[in-house]
FITIMI-467974 format. One line per field, with one value per residue: z, x, y of N, C-alpha, C, O in turn. Coordinates in nm, 4 decimals, always signed. Example, Ala and Ser with C-alpha at 12.3 -4.5 7.8 and 13.67 -1.06 7.14 Angstrom:
% FITIMI-467974
n.Z [+0.7800	+0.7080]
n.X [+1.3190	+1.2850]
n.Y [-0.5690	-0.2250]
ca.Z [+0.7800	+0.7140]
ca.X [+1.2300	+1.3670]
ca.Y [-0.4500	-0.1060]
c.Z [+0.7800	+0.7870]
c.X [+1.3200	+1.2900]
c.Y [-0.3300	+0.0030]
o.Z [+0.8465	+0.8039]
o.X [+1.4236	+1.3409]
o.Y [-0.3319	+0.1138]
END
This chain:
% FITIMI-467974
n.Z [+11.5309	+11.5478	+11.4038	+11.3094	+11.2549	+11.0756	+10.9228	+10.8710	+10.7833	+10.5219	+10.2959	+10.3211	+10.3102	+10.0485	+9.9158	+9.8564	+9.9945	+10.0475	+9.9386	+10.1121	+10.0441	+10.1345	+10.2909	+10.5125	+10.7489	+10.7836	+10.8962	+10.8382	+10.9683	+11.2993	+11.5335	+11.8438	+11.8808	+11.7102	+11.6698	+11.4435	+11.2592	+11.3894	+11.5288	+11.7901	+11.9076	+11.8473	+11.7982	+11.7494	+11.6266	+11.6025	+11.5137	+11.6344	+11.5653	+11.5812	+11.4221	+11.1532	+11.0389	+11.2151	+11.3433	+11.5992	+11.8765	+11.9824	+11.8172	+11.7168	+11.5128	+11.4575	+11.3525	+11.1981	+11.1725	+10.9497	+10.6042	+10.5073	+10.3776	+10.4905	+10.7602	+10.7469	+10.6653	+10.8720	+11.1006	+11.3843	+11.6120	+11.5375	+11.5304	+11.8007	+11.9113	+11.7944	+11.9017	+12.1757	+12.1767	+12.0872	+12.3059	+12.5147	+12.4179	+12.4176	+12.6919	+12.7758	+12.6461	+12.7645	+13.0342	+13.0240	+12.8457	+12.9009	+12.7607	+12.6796	+12.5458	+12.2811	+11.9335	+11.7706	+11.5265	+11.1983	+10.8489	+10.5748	+10.2653	+9.9890	+9.9084	+10.1418	+10.2802	+10.3513	+10.3690	+10.3289	+10.1792	+10.1360	+10.3594	+10.6441	+10.9190	+11.2403	+11.3770	+11.6583	+11.8048	+12.0232	+12.1947	+12.2953	+12.4784	+12.2823	+12.1125	+11.8372	+11.6124	+11.4318	+11.2432	+11.1180	+10.9513	+10.7837	+10.6784	+10.6221	+10.7949	+11.0762	+11.4211	+11.6261	+11.9500	+12.0645	+11.9972	+11.7746	+11.8293	+12.1018	+12.2006	+12.1200	+12.2818	+12.5341	+12.5287	+12.4523	+12.6694	+12.8013	+12.6170	+12.5775	+12.8130	+12.7969]
n.X [+2.2711	+2.4583	+2.4751	+2.7368	+2.7583	+2.9300	+2.9010	+3.0252	+3.2768	+3.2747	+3.3323	+3.6062	+3.6949	+3.6243	+3.7919	+3.7102	+3.7252	+3.7394	+4.0215	+4.2477	+4.3284	+4.5687	+4.8670	+4.8065	+4.9515	+5.0108	+4.8205	+4.6161	+4.6758	+4.7850	+4.7027	+4.7224	+4.5724	+4.3010	+3.9898	+3.8317	+4.0251	+4.1348	+4.3602	+4.5632	+4.7831	+5.0269	+5.3425	+5.6370	+5.7927	+5.6726	+5.3784	+5.0786	+4.8349	+4.5114	+4.4503	+4.2365	+4.1287	+4.1577	+4.3502	+4.3034	+4.1230	+4.2588	+4.4776	+4.7565	+4.9186	+5.2324	+5.4292	+5.7016	+5.6930	+5.8078	+5.8019	+5.9083	+6.0379	+6.1818	+6.3636	+6.6344	+6.6577	+6.6007	+6.6802	+6.9010	+6.7733	+6.5037	+6.4827	+6.5195	+6.2960	+6.0830	+6.1301	+6.0988	+5.8310	+5.7025	+5.7588	+5.6279	+5.3609	+5.3078	+5.3184	+5.0956	+4.8842	+4.9159	+4.8580	+4.5943	+4.4313	+4.4953	+4.6136	+4.7202	+4.9543	+5.1688	+5.2003	+5.4554	+5.5925	+5.7296	+5.6626	+5.8614	+5.8420	+5.6333	+5.6450	+5.7124	+5.4807	+5.3842	+5.1149	+5.0945	+5.3435	+5.5130	+5.5452	+5.7075	+5.6080	+5.5189	+5.3504	+5.1542	+5.0092	+4.7794	+4.7285	+4.5133	+4.4570	+4.2982	+4.1861	+4.1394	+3.9842	+3.8557	+3.7107	+3.8664	+4.0224	+3.8448	+3.6678	+3.7972	+3.7716	+3.7911	+3.7154	+3.6312	+3.6204	+3.5534	+3.4192	+3.5788	+3.5691	+3.5159	+3.7487	+3.9328	+3.8459	+3.9046	+4.1838	+4.2897	+4.3195	+4.5409	+4.7505	+4.7581	+4.8637	+5.1313]
n.Y [+8.2978	+8.5967	+8.9229	+9.1393	+9.4667	+9.7077	+9.9564	+10.2029	+10.1491	+10.0564	+10.2192	+10.2537	+9.9843	+9.9225	+10.0905	+10.3486	+10.5855	+10.9371	+11.1133	+11.3145	+11.6626	+11.7532	+11.6201	+11.3563	+11.3584	+11.6186	+11.8142	+12.1007	+12.4319	+12.5387	+12.4312	+12.2574	+12.0308	+11.8596	+11.7508	+11.6794	+11.6120	+11.4031	+11.4582	+11.4261	+11.5443	+11.7945	+11.9327	+12.1345	+11.9438	+11.6844	+11.4878	+11.3490	+11.1206	+10.9651	+10.6614	+10.6590	+10.4344	+10.1945	+9.9101	+9.8263	+9.9733	+10.2846	+10.2827	+10.4432	+10.6929	+10.8208	+11.0821	+11.2635	+11.6207	+11.7288	+11.6610	+11.3732	+11.0601	+10.8500	+10.6972	+10.7499	+11.0072	+11.1728	+11.4356	+11.4518	+11.5665	+11.5371	+11.2601	+11.2029	+11.3382	+11.1949	+10.9364	+10.9860	+11.0669	+10.8325	+10.6715	+10.8212	+10.8187	+10.5454	+10.4969	+10.6487	+10.5124	+10.2613	+10.3141	+10.4228	+10.2768	+10.0192	+9.7867	+9.4480	+9.4224	+9.5531	+9.6399	+9.7940	+9.9989	+10.0843	+10.1090	+10.1269	+10.2515	+10.1536	+9.8865	+9.7589	+9.7758	+10.0263	+10.2356	+10.5053	+10.6077	+10.8232	+10.9821	+10.9401	+10.7409	+10.6137	+10.3310	+10.2684	+10.0104	+9.9095	+9.6001	+9.3376	+9.0406	+8.8061	+8.9991	+8.9999	+8.7795	+8.5008	+8.6498	+8.8447	+8.6930	+8.5474	+8.7354	+8.9717	+9.1871	+9.4012	+9.4035	+9.6642	+9.7624	+10.0100	+10.3283	+10.5564	+10.8328	+10.8375	+10.7172	+10.9146	+11.1320	+11.0275	+11.0064	+11.2577	+11.4609	+11.3575	+11.3722	+11.6465	+11.7269	+11.6776]
ca.Z [+11.4891	+11.5597	+11.3001	+11.3514	+11.1493	+11.0822	+10.7919	+10.8507	+10.7269	+10.3859	+10.1992	+10.3342	+10.2622	+9.9031	+9.8592	+9.8033	+10.0849	+9.9896	+9.9680	+10.1504	+9.9543	+10.1910	+10.3526	+10.6374	+10.8617	+10.7834	+10.9048	+10.8255	+11.0902	+11.3990	+11.6578	+11.9092	+11.8579	+11.6253	+11.6695	+11.3073	+11.1932	+11.4832	+11.5729	+11.9355	+11.9563	+11.7487	+11.8427	+11.6377	+11.5681	+11.5794	+11.5032	+11.6819	+11.5165	+11.5890	+11.2893	+11.1179	+11.0047	+11.3051	+11.3679	+11.7296	+11.9290	+12.0352	+11.7170	+11.6933	+11.4090	+11.5025	+11.2378	+11.2069	+11.0995	+10.8196	+10.5064	+10.4587	+10.3570	+10.5440	+10.8836	+10.7174	+10.6352	+10.9946	+11.1751	+11.5171	+11.7007	+11.4970	+11.5762	+11.9453	+11.9360	+11.7585	+11.9991	+12.3019	+12.1611	+12.0850	+12.4453	+12.5884	+12.3691	+12.4667	+12.8345	+12.7866	+12.6084	+12.8652	+13.1568	+13.0099	+12.7742	+12.9665	+12.6729	+12.7250	+12.4712	+12.1729	+11.8120	+11.7430	+11.4168	+11.0794	+10.7199	+10.4898	+10.1254	+9.9565	+9.9033	+10.2801	+10.3367	+10.3896	+10.2972	+10.2921	+10.1717	+10.1212	+10.4874	+10.7485	+11.0387	+11.3255	+11.4264	+11.7905	+11.8035	+12.1478	+12.1725	+12.4099	+12.4583	+12.2147	+12.0496	+11.7013	+11.6015	+11.2984	+11.1499	+11.0388	+10.8525	+10.6841	+10.6210	+10.6024	+10.8772	+11.2142	+11.5152	+11.7140	+12.0552	+12.1150	+11.8891	+11.7636	+11.8966	+12.2460	+12.2246	+12.1083	+12.4015	+12.6483	+12.5184	+12.4296	+12.7860	+12.8371	+12.5239	+12.5993	+12.9345	+12.7735]
ca.X [+2.3883	+2.4462	+2.5432	+2.8179	+2.7473	+3.0254	+2.8820	+3.1121	+3.4031	+3.2618	+3.4023	+3.7490	+3.7153	+3.6132	+3.8883	+3.6370	+3.7291	+3.7939	+4.1613	+4.2647	+4.4070	+4.7026	+4.9179	+4.7407	+5.0388	+5.0328	+4.6917	+4.6242	+4.6739	+4.8886	+4.6412	+4.7868	+4.4845	+4.1861	+3.9118	+3.7906	+4.1407	+4.1833	+4.4914	+4.5723	+4.8922	+5.1235	+5.4361	+5.7219	+5.8650	+5.5966	+5.2329	+5.0189	+4.6980	+4.4440	+4.4302	+4.0940	+4.0904	+4.2514	+4.3493	+4.2380	+4.1028	+4.3824	+4.5847	+4.8122	+5.0176	+5.3235	+5.5118	+5.7696	+5.6193	+5.8721	+5.7580	+6.0180	+5.9900	+6.2691	+6.4378	+6.7695	+6.6520	+6.5721	+6.7872	+6.9155	+6.6686	+6.3770	+6.4895	+6.4966	+6.1564	+5.9971	+6.1495	+6.0376	+5.6856	+5.6603	+5.7656	+5.5204	+5.2315	+5.2919	+5.2870	+4.9573	+4.7964	+4.9298	+4.7890	+4.4539	+4.3561	+4.5361	+4.6287	+4.8099	+5.0788	+5.1706	+5.2801	+5.5094	+5.6875	+5.6988	+5.6867	+5.9276	+5.8224	+5.5095	+5.6734	+5.7162	+5.3474	+5.3454	+4.9984	+5.1341	+5.4871	+5.5955	+5.5635	+5.7458	+5.5246	+5.5171	+5.2232	+5.1486	+4.8844	+4.7558	+4.6751	+4.4536	+4.4373	+4.1725	+4.1246	+4.0963	+3.9535	+3.8343	+3.6465	+3.9703	+4.0729	+3.7459	+3.5881	+3.8807	+3.7093	+3.8369	+3.6148	+3.6878	+3.5195	+3.5245	+3.4084	+3.7002	+3.5506	+3.5292	+3.8918	+3.9938	+3.8126	+3.9753	+4.3286	+4.3295	+4.3747	+4.6714	+4.8489	+4.7694	+4.9410	+5.2735]
ca.Y [+8.3727	+8.7415	+9.0003	+9.2533	+9.5663	+9.8193	+10.0211	+10.3188	+10.1034	+10.0045	+10.3039	+10.2213	+9.8479	+9.9247	+10.1836	+10.4637	+10.7005	+11.0594	+11.1390	+11.4554	+11.7473	+11.7648	+11.4980	+11.3196	+11.3912	+11.7627	+11.8824	+12.2462	+12.5110	+12.5139	+12.3865	+12.1430	+11.9165	+11.8860	+11.6264	+11.6446	+11.5504	+11.3009	+11.5045	+11.4278	+11.6280	+11.8432	+12.0355	+12.1787	+11.8315	+11.5612	+11.4858	+11.2240	+11.1053	+10.8362	+10.6044	+10.6622	+10.2970	+10.1255	+9.7663	+9.8173	+10.1080	+10.3404	+10.2708	+10.5758	+10.7201	+10.9259	+11.1199	+11.3936	+11.7250	+11.7463	+11.5613	+11.2879	+10.9243	+10.7449	+10.7237	+10.7974	+11.1505	+11.2475	+11.5014	+11.3923	+11.6186	+11.4753	+11.1210	+11.2057	+11.3770	+11.0812	+10.8285	+11.0281	+11.0644	+10.6918	+10.6290	+10.8872	+10.7712	+10.4089	+10.5073	+10.6961	+10.4015	+10.1558	+10.3552	+10.4584	+10.1735	+9.8954	+9.6700	+9.3412	+9.4347	+9.6516	+9.6296	+9.9271	+9.9954	+10.1626	+10.0460	+10.2257	+10.2167	+10.0827	+9.7438	+9.7104	+9.7854	+10.1620	+10.2857	+10.6416	+10.5830	+10.9429	+11.0513	+10.8455	+10.7405	+10.4956	+10.2807	+10.2070	+9.9351	+9.8371	+9.4658	+9.2710	+8.8971	+8.7755	+9.1168	+8.9674	+8.6377	+8.4474	+8.7429	+8.9114	+8.5982	+8.5048	+8.8436	+9.0903	+9.2909	+9.4095	+9.4503	+9.7666	+9.7670	+10.1431	+10.4259	+10.6362	+10.9618	+10.8143	+10.6979	+11.0472	+11.2101	+10.9691	+11.0250	+11.3962	+11.5316	+11.3016	+11.4270	+11.7907	+11.7520	+11.6464]
c.Z [+11.5036	+11.4463	+11.3639	+11.2351	+11.1735	+10.9515	+10.7668	+10.7866	+10.5786	+10.2828	+10.2024	+10.2766	+10.1099	+9.8354	+9.8025	+9.8953	+10.0131	+10.0315	+10.0031	+10.0487	+10.0030	+10.2514	+10.4866	+10.7595	+10.8694	+10.7868	+10.9023	+10.9614	+11.1830	+11.5325	+11.7130	+11.8853	+11.7713	+11.6110	+11.5290	+11.2319	+11.2723	+11.5291	+11.7254	+11.9858	+11.8402	+11.8187	+11.7253	+11.5647	+11.5258	+11.5739	+11.5530	+11.6401	+11.5593	+11.4461	+11.2616	+11.0827	+11.0836	+11.3004	+11.5016	+11.7759	+11.9952	+11.9389	+11.6792	+11.5763	+11.4572	+11.3903	+11.2676	+11.1329	+10.9601	+10.7285	+10.4500	+10.4532	+10.4223	+10.6712	+10.8576	+10.6875	+10.7578	+11.0473	+11.3146	+11.6117	+11.6662	+11.5436	+11.7254	+11.9775	+11.9048	+11.8616	+12.1324	+12.2911	+12.1539	+12.2285	+12.5262	+12.5480	+12.4175	+12.6147	+12.8560	+12.7552	+12.7146	+12.9906	+13.1372	+12.9301	+12.8273	+12.8732	+12.7353	+12.6552	+12.3618	+12.0511	+11.7829	+11.6284	+11.3036	+10.9557	+10.6298	+10.3456	+10.1046	+9.9559	+10.0424	+10.3497	+10.3799	+10.3040	+10.2514	+10.2935	+10.1705	+10.2497	+10.5957	+10.8667	+11.1099	+11.3591	+11.5694	+11.7985	+11.9368	+12.1169	+12.3036	+12.3779	+12.3955	+12.1424	+11.9063	+11.6915	+11.4560	+11.1973	+11.0632	+10.9263	+10.7445	+10.6162	+10.5943	+10.6739	+11.0156	+11.3012	+11.6137	+11.8245	+12.1066	+11.9980	+11.8916	+11.8327	+12.0476	+12.2825	+12.2195	+12.2359	+12.5262	+12.6475	+12.5087	+12.5542	+12.8259	+12.7460	+12.5451	+12.7249	+12.9180	+12.7800]
c.X [+2.3591	+2.5235	+2.6224	+2.8194	+2.8479	+3.0172	+2.9720	+3.2449	+3.3948	+3.3354	+3.5530	+3.7777	+3.7135	+3.7115	+3.8251	+3.6394	+3.7897	+3.9392	+4.1776	+4.3497	+4.5516	+4.7432	+4.8474	+4.8200	+5.0743	+4.8987	+4.7092	+4.6184	+4.7886	+4.8311	+4.7160	+4.7048	+4.3669	+4.1078	+3.8698	+3.9016	+4.1946	+4.3258	+4.4903	+4.6755	+4.9812	+5.2114	+5.5256	+5.7896	+5.7793	+5.4463	+5.1857	+4.8727	+4.6421	+4.4254	+4.2801	+4.0422	+4.1805	+4.2419	+4.2831	+4.2097	+4.2317	+4.4994	+4.6318	+4.9086	+5.1011	+5.4210	+5.5898	+5.6848	+5.6764	+5.8346	+5.8798	+5.9685	+6.0736	+6.3394	+6.5738	+6.7738	+6.6224	+6.6972	+6.7906	+6.8046	+6.5322	+6.3712	+6.4598	+6.3519	+6.0605	+6.0073	+6.0839	+5.8853	+5.6325	+5.6579	+5.6503	+5.3829	+5.2048	+5.2552	+5.1422	+4.8605	+4.7977	+4.8491	+4.6376	+4.3703	+4.3868	+4.5421	+4.7234	+4.9449	+5.0646	+5.2426	+5.3243	+5.6095	+5.6480	+5.7338	+5.7459	+5.9201	+5.6961	+5.5303	+5.6741	+5.5809	+5.3038	+5.2278	+5.0186	+5.2867	+5.5721	+5.6097	+5.5857	+5.6503	+5.5360	+5.3734	+5.2450	+5.0110	+4.8704	+4.6937	+4.6238	+4.4421	+4.3006	+4.1089	+4.0792	+4.0799	+3.9334	+3.7829	+3.7487	+4.0186	+3.9695	+3.6723	+3.6666	+3.8205	+3.7711	+3.7205	+3.6833	+3.5847	+3.4826	+3.5198	+3.5293	+3.6870	+3.5624	+3.6768	+3.9645	+3.9713	+3.8851	+4.1237	+4.3727	+4.3855	+4.5141	+4.7809	+4.8669	+4.8470	+5.0895	+5.3579]
c.Y [+8.5219	+8.8078	+9.1129	+9.3514	+9.6774	+9.8985	+10.1405	+10.2789	+10.0670	+10.0883	+10.2747	+10.0825	+9.8431	+10.0201	+10.3094	+10.5851	+10.8198	+11.0759	+11.2860	+11.5311	+11.7596	+11.6307	+11.4764	+11.3649	+11.5393	+11.8351	+12.0339	+12.3140	+12.4759	+12.4687	+12.2657	+12.0169	+11.9587	+11.7555	+11.5844	+11.5727	+11.4311	+11.3305	+11.5154	+11.5265	+11.6696	+11.9453	+12.0704	+12.0628	+11.7133	+11.5851	+11.3492	+11.2230	+10.9701	+10.7876	+10.5973	+10.5233	+10.2014	+9.9739	+9.7380	+9.9595	+10.1549	+10.3321	+10.4112	+10.5771	+10.8373	+10.9549	+11.2470	+11.4967	+11.7444	+11.6297	+11.4881	+11.1443	+10.8149	+10.7906	+10.7867	+10.9472	+11.2364	+11.3160	+11.4386	+11.4381	+11.5583	+11.3301	+11.1138	+11.2392	+11.2627	+10.9699	+10.8626	+11.0240	+10.9216	+10.6381	+10.6901	+10.8348	+10.6288	+10.4096	+10.5520	+10.5826	+10.2917	+10.1894	+10.3670	+10.3589	+10.0339	+9.7734	+9.5676	+9.3461	+9.5387	+9.5956	+9.7726	+9.9148	+10.0872	+10.0817	+10.1534	+10.1775	+10.1353	+9.9312	+9.6813	+9.7253	+9.9239	+10.2074	+10.4286	+10.6400	+10.7097	+11.0247	+10.9458	+10.8552	+10.6061	+10.4595	+10.2321	+10.1429	+9.8619	+9.7011	+9.4085	+9.1230	+8.8737	+8.8922	+9.0936	+8.8173	+8.6000	+8.5499	+8.8167	+8.8223	+8.5697	+8.6190	+8.9708	+9.2118	+9.2850	+9.4540	+9.5440	+9.7901	+9.9063	+10.2408	+10.5196	+10.7726	+10.9484	+10.7940	+10.8318	+11.1277	+11.1574	+11.0034	+11.1711	+11.4651	+11.4824	+11.3582	+11.5773	+11.8241	+11.7173	+11.7722]
o.Z [+11.4751	+11.3991	+11.4614	+11.1293	+11.2820	+10.8778	+10.6512	+10.7401	+10.5150	+10.1906	+10.0982	+10.2023	+10.0486	+9.7127	+9.7108	+9.8750	+9.9295	+10.1475	+9.9320	+9.9774	+9.9234	+10.2613	+10.5644	+10.8608	+10.9509	+10.6938	+10.9574	+11.0571	+11.1507	+11.6335	+11.6375	+11.8711	+11.7596	+11.5473	+11.4979	+11.1509	+11.2285	+11.5635	+11.7821	+12.0926	+11.7481	+11.8893	+11.6113	+11.4532	+11.4253	+11.6216	+11.5191	+11.6750	+11.5722	+11.3584	+11.3381	+11.0958	+11.0270	+11.2596	+11.5165	+11.7218	+12.0560	+11.9748	+11.6180	+11.5445	+11.4937	+11.3390	+11.3512	+11.0398	+10.8649	+10.7706	+10.3572	+10.5167	+10.4106	+10.6872	+10.9371	+10.6848	+10.7484	+11.0395	+11.3575	+11.6843	+11.7563	+11.5904	+11.7703	+12.0630	+11.9809	+11.9045	+12.1945	+12.3852	+12.2099	+12.2670	+12.5989	+12.6336	+12.4542	+12.6581	+12.9439	+12.8298	+12.7497	+13.0461	+13.2241	+12.9456	+12.8011	+12.9027	+12.8302	+12.6995	+12.3506	+12.0636	+11.7718	+11.6323	+11.3105	+10.9580	+10.6112	+10.3079	+10.1912	+9.9983	+10.0584	+10.4671	+10.4393	+10.1818	+10.1475	+10.3955	+10.2010	+10.2499	+10.6331	+10.9097	+11.0490	+11.3683	+11.5979	+11.7990	+11.9615	+12.0231	+12.4093	+12.2628	+12.4496	+12.1127	+11.8590	+11.7540	+11.3669	+11.0778	+10.9475	+10.8181	+10.6260	+10.5065	+10.5482	+10.6209	+11.0668	+11.2584	+11.6771	+11.7959	+12.1851	+11.9099	+11.9988	+11.8889	+12.1141	+12.3830	+12.3049	+12.2916	+12.6136	+12.7528	+12.5529	+12.5450	+12.8785	+12.7923	+12.5322	+12.7419	+13.0143	+12.7629]
o.X [+2.2483	+2.6244	+2.5784	+2.8753	+2.8505	+3.1155	+2.9937	+3.3187	+3.4986	+3.3955	+3.6185	+3.8743	+3.7908	+3.7146	+3.8799	+3.5620	+3.8790	+3.9742	+4.1271	+4.4313	+4.6443	+4.6616	+4.8316	+4.7625	+5.1570	+4.8650	+4.8052	+4.5629	+4.8761	+4.9016	+4.7663	+4.7607	+4.3362	+4.1546	+3.8719	+3.8755	+4.2888	+4.4017	+4.4247	+4.6595	+5.0075	+5.1622	+5.4920	+5.8388	+5.8084	+5.3947	+5.2443	+4.7962	+4.7162	+4.3885	+4.2054	+3.9225	+4.2680	+4.1406	+4.2141	+4.2653	+4.3043	+4.6107	+4.5579	+4.9719	+5.0470	+5.4873	+5.5497	+5.6123	+5.6036	+5.8354	+5.9452	+5.8687	+6.0394	+6.3706	+6.6221	+6.8813	+6.6193	+6.8070	+6.6921	+6.7480	+6.4528	+6.2675	+6.3835	+6.2913	+5.9672	+5.9058	+6.0206	+5.8175	+5.5267	+5.5650	+5.5819	+5.2982	+5.0921	+5.1705	+5.0736	+4.7653	+4.6935	+4.7805	+4.5607	+4.2482	+4.3115	+4.4831	+4.7962	+5.0400	+4.9613	+5.3342	+5.2409	+5.6998	+5.5477	+5.8231	+5.6859	+5.9820	+5.6562	+5.4423	+5.6401	+5.5684	+5.1971	+5.2389	+4.9665	+5.3499	+5.6912	+5.6790	+5.4941	+5.6154	+5.5592	+5.2864	+5.3427	+4.9091	+4.9406	+4.6149	+4.6835	+4.4200	+4.1989	+3.9895	+3.9886	+4.1522	+3.9903	+3.8094	+3.7205	+4.0521	+4.0029	+3.6192	+3.6089	+3.8188	+3.8002	+3.6369	+3.7821	+3.4731	+3.3887	+3.6057	+3.5764	+3.7845	+3.6136	+3.7242	+4.0485	+4.0651	+3.9226	+4.1829	+4.4825	+4.4929	+4.5949	+4.8909	+4.9777	+4.8917	+5.1657	+5.4796]
o.Y [+8.5674	+8.7553	+9.1739	+9.3224	+9.7355	+9.9068	+10.1768	+10.3657	+10.0483	+10.0330	+10.2718	+10.0652	+9.7695	+10.0299	+10.3705	+10.6787	+10.8057	+11.0543	+11.3729	+11.4727	+11.7745	+11.5391	+11.5704	+11.4047	+11.5805	+11.9085	+12.0876	+12.2600	+12.3956	+12.4676	+12.1825	+11.9081	+12.0774	+11.6610	+11.4653	+11.4838	+11.3651	+11.2399	+11.6028	+11.5856	+11.5922	+12.0333	+12.0380	+12.0805	+11.6485	+11.6861	+11.2464	+11.3130	+10.8727	+10.8657	+10.5363	+10.4975	+10.1359	+9.9171	+9.6371	+10.0551	+10.0762	+10.3707	+10.4883	+10.4764	+10.9417	+10.8647	+11.3279	+11.4616	+11.7725	+11.5140	+11.5356	+11.1101	+10.6972	+10.9086	+10.8674	+11.0070	+11.3591	+11.2609	+11.3784	+11.3563	+11.5311	+11.2831	+11.0282	+11.1745	+11.2371	+10.9150	+10.7773	+10.9826	+10.8930	+10.5671	+10.6181	+10.8094	+10.5955	+10.3315	+10.4999	+10.5596	+10.2364	+10.1035	+10.3257	+10.3568	+9.9401	+9.6695	+9.5968	+9.2818	+9.6046	+9.5143	+9.8624	+9.8313	+10.1583	+9.9969	+10.2593	+10.0780	+10.0575	+9.8563	+9.5641	+9.6905	+9.9388	+10.2166	+10.4692	+10.6674	+10.7041	+11.1264	+10.8726	+10.9651	+10.5017	+10.5460	+10.1629	+10.2118	+9.7639	+9.6887	+9.4285	+9.0852	+8.9169	+8.8875	+9.1622	+8.7399	+8.6632	+8.5372	+8.8479	+8.8705	+8.5680	+8.6011	+9.0694	+9.3229	+9.1769	+9.5336	+9.5069	+9.8334	+9.9191	+10.2370	+10.5576	+10.8223	+11.0385	+10.8470	+10.8600	+11.1847	+11.2355	+11.0269	+11.2047	+11.5244	+11.5590	+11.3885	+11.6293	+11.9375	+11.7263	+11.7659]
END
């Protein structure tokens, strides 16, 4: 039997990760990108982050810059910007990570599964045939085949060229 060690995830699994002082979707500053924050892209309307605790490598979070909790509070221009970014981000992932499919959506409200319920965000989760197996069911652990910093470095140039 082989062991799969993912010690960097234990703090998250145990719920002991440090909580940021500010909203995850509102990184400080105005930089277009920031590797420490896993910020791939930011413009006047949207923010694109790599999920620090992903279901798969390339798991993106896309949010409006404005701090709102529901789709119904978006202005028309924000709705358009989010939809276009979800489309662009999916195209980038499709071309450069070559998944077999995607899960794309958002959870509105804690009851619906939103981990950060007070700031609306979409998840784009690339999926590959056989990407998860028994380990997720029996051990509540995901196996991620690529280090998050490598994924960031692969995707950043694509987002900066938008």
